[in-house]
C-alpha positions in Angstrom: 83.9 90.0 145.1 85.9 88.6 147.9 88.3 85.7 147.2 88.1 82.7 149.6 91.5 81.9 150.9 92.4 78.2 150.9 93.3 76.4 154.0 96.1 73.9 154.3 93.9 71.0 153.4 92.6 72.6 150.2 96.2 73.4 149.2 97.3 69.9 149.8 94.4 68.4 147.8 95.4 70.6 144.8 99.0 69.4 145.0 97.9 65.8 145.2 95.6 66.3 142.2 98.5 67.7 140.2 100.7 64.7 141.1 97.9 62.2 140.3 99.0 59.3 138.0 102.7 60.1 138.4 103.4 57.7 141.3 104.7 60.6 143.4 105.6 60.9 147.0 104.8 63.8 149.3 106.8 64.2 152.5 105.4 66.4 155.2 107.9 67.2 157.9 107.1 68.9 161.1 108.9 70.1 164.2 107.3 71.1 167.5 103.8 70.6 166.1 101.4 71.1 168.9 98.1 69.2 168.9 95.4 70.1 171.4 92.4 68.0 171.9 90.2 69.0 174.9 92.5 69.2 177.9 95.3 67.1 176.3 98.2 68.7 174.5 101.0 67.0 172.7 104.1 68.2 170.8 105.2 66.1 167.9 108.3 65.9 165.7 108.7 63.8 162.6 107.4 63.3 159.1 104.7 61.6 157.1 105.2 60.3 153.6 102.1 60.1 151.3 102.4 57.8 148.3 100.2 59.3 145.6 98.9 56.9 142.9 95.5 57.4 141.3 93.9 54.4 139.5 90.8 54.9 137.5 87.9 52.5 138.3 86.7 50.1 135.6 83.0 50.5 134.8 
């Protein structure tokens, strides 16, 4: 049986789930990140901070 490899998004979701309820921050830093959309290409440098706080819904 072949094991499906996770992509970056799946891995990030697993990390966020583990941090749920702990009021944690995740900082994603990147340098020379190249984004291509159609004929447009852009290089980005910087970081993104995700504030993770899960709140259960009242029923």
